[in-house]
N, C-alpha and C positions, 0 to 999 in steps of 0.2 A: 509524369505528373504524380503517380502513386508513390514513387520512391521519394519525391520531394516532400509530400505531405507526411509520409511515414517518418522521415528523418526529423522533420519539424516537431512531430509528436513524440519523439524519443524511441521510435521503433527501428529495429534492424531488419529491413526488408530487402532481400536479394533482388537484383535487377531482373533475373530470369523469372522469379515468382511474380514480380509486378507486371512483366510483359504477358505472362500466361493469364493472369487475372484480367488484364485489359482486353486481351483477345477473346475472352470467354463471353463477352456481352456485346450486344448490338442495340441501338436505339434509333428512332426516327423522330424528326421534328424537335419539339421542345421537351419531350418526355425523356429527360436524361437522368433524373434523380434516382429512380428505381434501379435502372441498370448499373449506374455508377456505384450506388450503395451495395449492390450485389457483387460487383467486382472488388470493392473494398473488403467485403466479408470474406470473399475467396482468398484475398491476400492476407487475411488475418487482422484486418483493421475494423474498428467499430465506428460507424458513422451515425450521426443524429441530424435530422432535418430541422431547419428553421427558416423562416421567411421574413423579409422586410417589405413593408407596404409602401415605403417611399424613401427619398433621399434623407429625410429628417431622422431616420433610424440608423443611418450609417455609423453614428457615434457608438452604437452597441458593439461594433467590431473591436473597439479599443479595449473593452473589458473582457473580450473573449480570450481565454487562456489557451484554447486549443486551436490548431491550424484549421482552415476552412477553405472551401472551394465553391465557386459558382461558374456559370457559363454566360458569357456576354457575346452574343452573335456566334461567331465561329471560334471564339477564343475561350480558353480556360483562365479564370482569374483566381489565383491562389493567395490566400492570406497566410503568411508564415510567421508573423510576429509583429511586435510593436517596439519602436525604439525612439526615445526622446519625443514622444507625442505623435510620431508619424507611423503610419502603417507600412510594414515591410511586405511588399507584394511581388508576385511572379506572374507574368503573362506568358502562357504557353499556347502556341498555335502551330499551324503547319510549317511556318517559316523558322520556328525555333523558340527560344526562351528569352524573355526580357525582364530585368529586375527594376522595380519601381519603389520609391518611398514617397508616399502621398499623405497629406493631412485631409481632414474632412472635406473642405471646399474643393480642393484639387481633385479628390477622388470623385466627387459629384460631377465635376466638369468632365473628367475622363470617361465616366460611365455614360454621360449624355452624348459625348462625341462618338462613342463606339456603339450607340444604338441599344443601350440597356432598357429593358422594359420592367415595369412594376406591376404587381409585387414580384420580388426577386427571391428565388429559392436558393438556399445555401446548404451545404453539407459540412458539418463540423467533424473533424477526426478526433474522437475522444480517446485519450491514452487509456488502453484497457488496463494497464498496470502502471500506476503512478511511479513505482519504484523499480521499473524495468531496468533502468540504467545502473542500478546497484547490484544486479544479479551477475554472478560469475566474475567478480572482480579478482584480479591477480593477488592482491594483498588486502589485509584489513584496513591499513592506512589509506590505500587507494580507494577503498569502498567508502571510508569516512569522508575523504575529500570529494568524492562524487556526491555523497549525501549533502555536503555543504554547497556543492555546485548547483543543486536543484534550487537553491535560494540565493544564488550569487548576487542578484540585484539588491535584494534586501540586506544581505550581509555587507555589500559594498557601501550602502547607505549608512549602516551602523558604524563601519570603520571610518567613513568620512566624518561622522559626528565625533568619533573617538579621537581622530587627529586634531580636530578643532578644539576639543576639550583638553588634549595634552598641551597644545600650544597656549591656550588660555590659562592653563594651570601654572605656566611660567610666571604669571603675574605675582604669585606669592613670593618666590625667592627674589625676583627683581624688585618688587616693591619693598621687601624687607631690607635688601641691600641699600636701596635708595634712601629709605627712612633712616637707617643707621648713619649713612654719610651726611644726610641733611641735619640730623640732630647734632652730630659731632662737629659740623662746620658752622651752621648758622642758627639752627633751632627755631626757624621761622614757622609760625602756626599756619600761615597760608599755604606753604608748600606741603605741610603734613596733611592738611585737609584735601588738597588736590590729589595727593597720593592715595588717601583713604577712599575718595570718590572713584578714582580710576580702578582701585582694587575691588571695590564693591561692584562696579560694572563688569569687570572681568569674571568675578566669582558668580555673579548673576547669570552671565552668559554660559558659564560652565553648568550651572544648575538647570538652565533652560535646555541646553543640549542633552543633558542627562535624561530629562523627561522625554525629549524627542527620540532618544536612543531606546528608551524603554518601550515607547509606542511601536517603533520599528521592529523590535525583537518580539513583541506580542503578536504582530501580524505574521511574522515568520513562524511563531509558535502555532498559531491557528492553522496556517496553510499546511504545515508539516503534519499536524494531527489529522486534518481532513484527507490529505493525500495518503497518509499511512492507513487510515481506516478504510478508505475506498479501495486501496490496493489489496489489503488483507481480505476484505469481503469478497473480492473477485478472485483473488489468488487461491484462497483456501478451498473454495467450492470447485476449483478446476484443477486440483492436484491430480496427478496421474495415478493409475492403478499401482504402478511400480512404487511410487512415493508412498502411497497409503499402506503398502505391504511392509515398508521398512521403517516408517516414522508415523507416530500417532498424529493425526490432524489436530487433536486437542492441544498437543504440545506445541505444534506450529502456531496455533491460534494464540496461545499464551505468550508467544514471543512478541506479539504486538505491544506488550507492555514495555518492551525495550525502546519503542518509539517515545514513550513518555520519559524514560530515563535519558534518552538522547536529547529530547527537548530541554530538560533541566540542565544537562551538561553544556549544551551549546549556548543556552541563555547565560549561564555562568561565565562561559568563555567570552561571549560577545560583550556582556555588560561589565564584567570585572577583569577578565583576562586581557582583553584588548586594551582597555584603559591602563591597566597595570604595565603592560609591555610598552605602550606608546609613551606614557609618562616617564618610564625608566629610560627609554631611548632618547627622548628630547632632553631629559635632565643630564644624561651622559654627554650629549653633544654640547650643551651649554656649559657644563662644567669644564670641558676641555678648552674653552675659549678664554678662561680666566688666567691660565698660566701653563707653560709647557710641562711643569712638574705634575699639575693636575691632569693634563692630557695623558701623561704616562700612567697616572693613577687610574684613569679611565680604562686603559688597556689591561691593567691588573684586575680591575673590577670585572671586565668582560670575561677574563680567564676564570675568575672566581665563579661567575654565573654559569660558565660552561661546566665547572666542577659540580655545581649544585645540580645541574641537569643530569650529569653522568652518575651522580650518587644513587639514583633510583634505578639503576640497570636491573632489568628483570621484572619491572612492575607491569609491563604490558602482558607478559605471559601469566603473571599472577592474577591480573584482572580478568583475563579470559577463564582461568581455572575457577575463580570465585564465581563468575557468572554461570559457568556450567554447573557448579554445585548448587547454586541458588535455584536454577531452573529444575534441577533434579528434585529439590524439595517441593517446588510448586507442582510438578508433574505428579508426585506421589500424593499430594493433597487432592489433586483432581481425581486420581484413581480412587482414593478413599471416599470422596464425595459421590462418585458414580457407582461404586460397588456396594449397593445397598444390601444385597444378600451376602456377598463375600465377607463383609466386615461386621455383620450383625451379631455373630456369636462370639464367645470368649476367645476362640482360636484366631478369628479374624481380627478382633481388637488387639490381640497380642501381636499379630503380624503388623498391623498398622503402627503400633507403638515401636516395635523393634526395628522395622525398616525406617520409620521416621527418625528414631534416635541415631541410627547409622548415618543417614543422610545429613542430619544436623551436625554430627561430629565431623563429617567430611567437609561441610561448609565452613565450620569454625577453623579447621586446619587450613583450608584454602584462603579464608579471609586473613588469617595470621600471616601466611606466606605473602599475601599481597600488601598487607599493612607495613611489613618490615622495610621494603624499599621506599615506600611512601614516607615513612618516618625518617629515613635517611635524608630524603629531600628536605624535610622540615628542619631537621637538626643542622644540615649544611647551610641552609638559607639563613637560619637564625644566627649561626656562628659568623657567617659572612657579614650580616647586618652589624653585629657588634664590632667586628674588626674594621669595617669600612668607616663607621661613624667615628671611632677613636682615631683611626689613621688620618682622616681628613682634618680633624681638629688639630692633631699634632703637626701635620704638614702645613696646614693653613696658618697656624700660630707662628711657626718658624718663618714662613714667608712674610707675614705681617711685621714681625720683629726686624726682618732684614729689609723692610719697606719695599718688597716686591709685590705686595698685595695689600689693597686697602681693607680697612676693617669691615666696611659694608660688603665687599666681595667675599670676605671670609664668612660672614654671616649667611650670605646668599649661598655660598658653596656648602655650608653646613646644612642648610635647608634642602639643597639639591641632593646631597648625600643621604640625608634623612629620608627623602622620597625614594631614592634608589634602594637604600637599605630596607625600608619598609616593604618595597616591592619584592626585593629578593627574599625577605622573610616570609612573604605571602606566596612566593612563587611555588614552593612545594605543595601548598594546599591547592593552588590553581592548576597544578599538573594532574590532580586527582580527576577532574572532569575529562581531561584528555584520555587518560587510561580507561575511565569508565565508558567514554564515548566509543573508543576502539573496541572494547569488550561488548558494548551494546550492538554495534554494527556486525561484529562477529557472530553474536547470538542471533541477530536478525537474519543473518545469512542462512541459518538453518531453514528458515521459511522462504527467503528470497531465492535460494538456489534449489529449492525443491522442484522436482520435475513436474511440469504441467501437462495437461491434455493438449494435444496438438491444435493449433489454430489454423484457419484457412482450409482450403480443400475445395472439392467440387460441391456446389450447392445443390441439395436435393430438391428438384422441382416440386412445388405444391400443386397437386392436381385434385380435382373434385371427385376422387375415387379412392377406395382402400388400396393399401400398399400390397405388392406381391413380395413374398419372401422365398429366398432360395438358400439352402445350406449346401456347401460344396466341399468335397474332400480335396486332398492334394493332387489327385489325378484328374481333377476337373469334373468328376462325376457328381451329379446332384444327389445328395443324401436325403434331402427333404425339400419338397416344393409346396408352398401354400399359395394358392391363387388369390387374387384380390377378392376380399369379402368372405373367404373361407374361415372356418374355425378348426384349429388343430391343437392337439394335446401332446405334450411330452410326458409320458406316464412314469411316475415315480419321483419323489422329492429328493433327487440326487444332486451332488455338486456339479456334475456334467451338465445337467439341464439348466441349472442356475447360470452357469458360465455361458451357455448358448444365449440366454436372455441378456447377459452382460455384453456379449459381443454385438447383439442387435441394437443395444442402447448406446453403444459407443464407449463403454467403459474400458475396452481393450485398446483404444486409441488407434495408432497406426499398425499395431500388431494383430495377429489372428491366433486362434486357438490351434493346438496341435492337430494336424490333419483336418482342419475345418476352417472355412471362411464363409462369409455371408454376402448376399446381394439383396438390395431393396429396389424393386422396380428395375432390375438389371444393373444397378450401380453398386460397385464394390463398397462395402461399408467402411473399410479402413481407409478409403480415399475421400470419403464424404466430409464436408464441413460439419462438425459436431452440433453446432447450434441449430443449423437448418434441419438436421436429422431429428434432434430431440424436440423440435417444434412440432413434429408430425408423429412422433413415437412416444408412447407413455408406458412406463414400467411401474407396476403395482407390486410392492414387496414390503412386508412387515407393517409396523405401526409407527410412523414417524410424523410427529407434529413439532412445531417450532413455537418459540415464545412470542406469539402475536395473537391477534384476535382469532376466534373460531372462523369468522368469515374469511379472513385473509388466509387462514390455513386451508380453506376450501377452494377459493378462487384466485388467490394471489392478489396482485395489485394491477390496476389498469384493465380489469375485466369489463368487457362491453356487452355481455349477454343480458338477457332479460331476467329479472328476479323470479319469474314464474318457472324458468328453466331450472334454476337451482332448487326451488321448492319441489318440483316434480322429482328430482333426483333424491332429495332428502326424504321424501315420502317413500320412494322406491326402496331405500335401504333402511327405512324406519328410524331415521335420526332425529326427526322433529321432536319427539318427547324428550330425548336426552339433551338436546340443545335448549329447549324451553325451560328445563329445570335449572340451567345455569343462571346465576344472579343477573348477568347482563346479556343473556341469550347469545346471539351471534357476535356481539361486541365483547364477550368475555375473553380475556387473555388466557391462553392455555399454557401449562407448564410442561416442558418436554419430559422431565424426569420426576413428575409428580408421583408421590407414593399414595396409592389409593385415592387419586384425585377425583374430580367431578365426573370424568368420563372413564368408562371401563376400557380394557384392552380391546374388546371386540368393537366397541363404538369408535375407538381411534382407528382401527383397521377399516371401518366403514368410511371414515373421513378420508383416508388415503385413497380408497376406491373412488369416491365422489370427486376428489381432486383430479384424478386421471380422466374421468368421464366428462367433466365439465370442460376440459381442454379440447374435446372433439378430435382425438388423434386418428390418424389413418391406420396405425398399427397399435394394438393394445396387447401388451405383454403382462401376463398375470403369473407371478411367482408365488403360488399358494395364496393368491390374492382373493380367492373366493372361499377360502377355508377360515374357520373360527370367526365368522361374522356375527354369531349369536342371534341369527334370525329364526323365526318360526318356520315350519315347513312350508306354509302357504306363502309367506313373504319371500323365502328363498326361491321357491318355484317361480314367483312373479318376477323376481330380479333376474333369474337365469333366462326366462322367456324374453324379457326385454333386452337383455344384454346380447343374446345370441340371435336376435331378430335380424333377418337378412337386410332389412331396410337401414340398419345402422351403418355409419360411414367408416367402419373399421374392419380390418382383418384381426383375428384373435389367435394368439399363440400362447398357450398356458401350460404351466407346470402344475401337476396335481397329483395327489395320492390315489393310487388305483383302488385302494380298499374303501375309502370313505367318500369318494367323489363319483359314484356311478351316475348320478343325475347330471353331472357336468360332462362326463365322457359320452353319455348318450346323445348329447347335443352337438358333438364334434364331428366334423367330416372325416377325419382320420386321426389315428393315434400312432405314436412312435416312441422308441427308446433309443437314446444316443449315448454312446460311451466315449469319453475323452480321457486320454492318458497323457502323462508327461507334463511339461510346462509350456507356457506361452512362448511364442517366438516373436 
């Protein structure tokens, strides 16, 4: 079941992992939602629960983009998609698997026949990363095709409209030819009016289809943006330690702008490029029916179009190089914006200007190298347009003189060649979005291929007691053991001690530190599911706020605690006066890189501490988190007394400076110094 749902959601889930996740849970009676959600988390899937109160709500399933599962009696009912208005379902039970395609009334009857009860609980498998299918593509063109494949249904609709428009556009040359023949033969007003009305109907249909095509492209545009933003928000926050050591996360975040570039390019291709190609294709086919000589002319035109395409050899590499140079400029702008101290003085400003000038010159050079093959496309297309137009008039005129072609057919053929020539002339410009699109997905790949923190793993049980911590060396000997509820200190603000806290918070992923691994309640940290572990472990380090309200910086979203709990913590760290002086109090939006903003550095550090405490962790990791809080001696003593009270639900492991933190060390059960050398494994 898990592998079917994972495949439908676009996840690559090995069968062995799915089986291990399924065997890890048990349930009794109707209580299947929690255990199955837990198994999905262990398999690296994200499930969200929803319920339906009655059969009248089954229509909601048609709008559900994610696969979903429910249990009906002893059967699993899997929703894997929707096709032509019918739900694509799989029924899995002890006897095997059955595929069904049912509409609303038929599904209602099926559920009634198999003993479904209401309300009915469902689990939807939410794709954790909307662009997961684009990662690790063998080539950039393949990645672009996969990107288009995400919206294949919408693109198919646009192409159907394009084919209809191309066929309807034949009304112009056909009506023109018929009009010329009518005038030369009879010149009857009635026939001319009929032709004009038919042409108006055909052109009106083309205009209507063009509007429908624009609406369809707009829907694709919105879905792409939402998918991209959702993917980036989840992906960037879960990049691995190794990725962060080699590439700036800010640079990876900026690559999201390539989604906007890709949207523009794909819209241009779908609206203009598809119509251009289809009109050219239909015109070539119709032109060949007029005379065998014109059919041979078709073949020559096709060879000429091939030459136009080959004229821009090297444009793809040039587009990638130009994109790389462009992002280097953006990254430098980001560095200058963030380096308030570095670029404040004359030397810093000279560095900003000098490096900026170098990067801009590099971009100009790269842009020039890309524009040259693009210009060859345009020149070749314009030349072919001129040659084709003149040639068809010469060939058609000779055929009319030899009475092998009617005058109306010559005029129609001229219109067709004019359409083809115009298309060829614009072809070079329409190739620009293709090259830009390939360069955009190549640039996006820097983020899409970035290594992520591992998903899945053993779920850390949430028990109503503090966590036990063990640090173990390579020989299996316990280096440090902290019993549940104890308070321990790593003395000295060293890199080794910070790495220990990183290890316990899951920043090392599936690796462990040299000569050191860790266990939480007896579970190996590197085998635990990171989300379940971080739900019970809090790390306090530095002063990090984000651009949202002060309240959301403190409690996040979906907090269900009582306001009095937050008030007590704010009083404990003496934050009420600072928050009250903000223009909008707790609803004031904070600025992460504010220069001498409304909150001081010590007040921001207190916000970070409250954020950890409000979560009620079972293990509280403090990396100098009690230093530089700016509290009076009495307030600091009250905070430490409350924090180290044995009635609190957490174990404490802190890193502190042995010189300035005697009051903290005096409250710890034991103190230790750990040395770590080498690199991670």
